N, C-alpha and C positions, 0 to 999 in steps of 0.2 A: 960525483962518480957512483953513488951507490944508487941515485935517482935514474940515471943511464942503466947501471944492472939491472934494478926491479925492470924497466921497461924493458931489455933485453930478455930476462928472466921472465915475465910476463908470455911473450910474444912465443918464445918456446918451450912452453911450459906441456908436461904432458897433456897429450890430446883425449886422454879419458877423462880429465879433470878440468870443470869448468870456473870460469871468473866467477867468483863470489860476492863483487860489488855490483849491487843492484843499479847503484847510478850507472854505471858502464855497459852494465847488459840493456838497459832501456834505452841510453844513447846509441847502442849498436844495433838496434831495432832499423836505423834511417840510414848508416854507415857501416861499410866492413870494420869488424872489431879494430884491425891492426891499424885503422885511419885515427878512430875515435881516441885509443889509448895513445897514439903517437900526439894530437892534439892534447889532451889532458896532460901529459908529461910536460909538453912544450910549453905549457901556460904555467905549470907548477917552477918547471926549470926558469922561467921570467920570474916568476915570484920571489923565486931563491937568490937570483940576481939583484934583484931589486931588494931584497933585503940585506944583501950583503953590501951594494952600493950604499943603502942609506946607513948601514952600519958605520962604514968607514969615512964617510961623511961626517958622523957624529961621533969619531972615537973616543972612548973612556967615557961617555954617556952610560951604555948600556951594554957594558962588558958581561955582568953578569947573566942578562935576561937572553942576551944573542946567544952565549955559550950554553947556557941551560937547555931553549931551544934547537938547540944545533944540536945538541947531544941527544935528546929525544929524538929528532928526525931521525939523525943516525943509527941510532937503536931498532926503530921501528924499521928502517927499511933496510937493514941487515937482517934482522928476522924476516922481513918478506922475502928478501933477495936468497936467502937460506932454505926456507920452506917453499919457493919455486926452483929452486936447481936441486933439492936434494930429495925432498920428501912426493 
């Protein structure tokens, strides 16, 4: 959910602010920013889905690692969404 909120908040961010991610800016030279951002977000959503499916298949083996990675991602995306919507 946070990945989708970050996607939306980046697209509707205030027009005076620019994207600070240099990779997205570099890719944006060849396509519209919204298309580049959407492609990157879809790849990350696919990676998250694959990670979840792998974890479900091996339930019990990587509980701590998966929980720690997911917690860090949730905090990072939560801060990014907060920054895009509020600041």
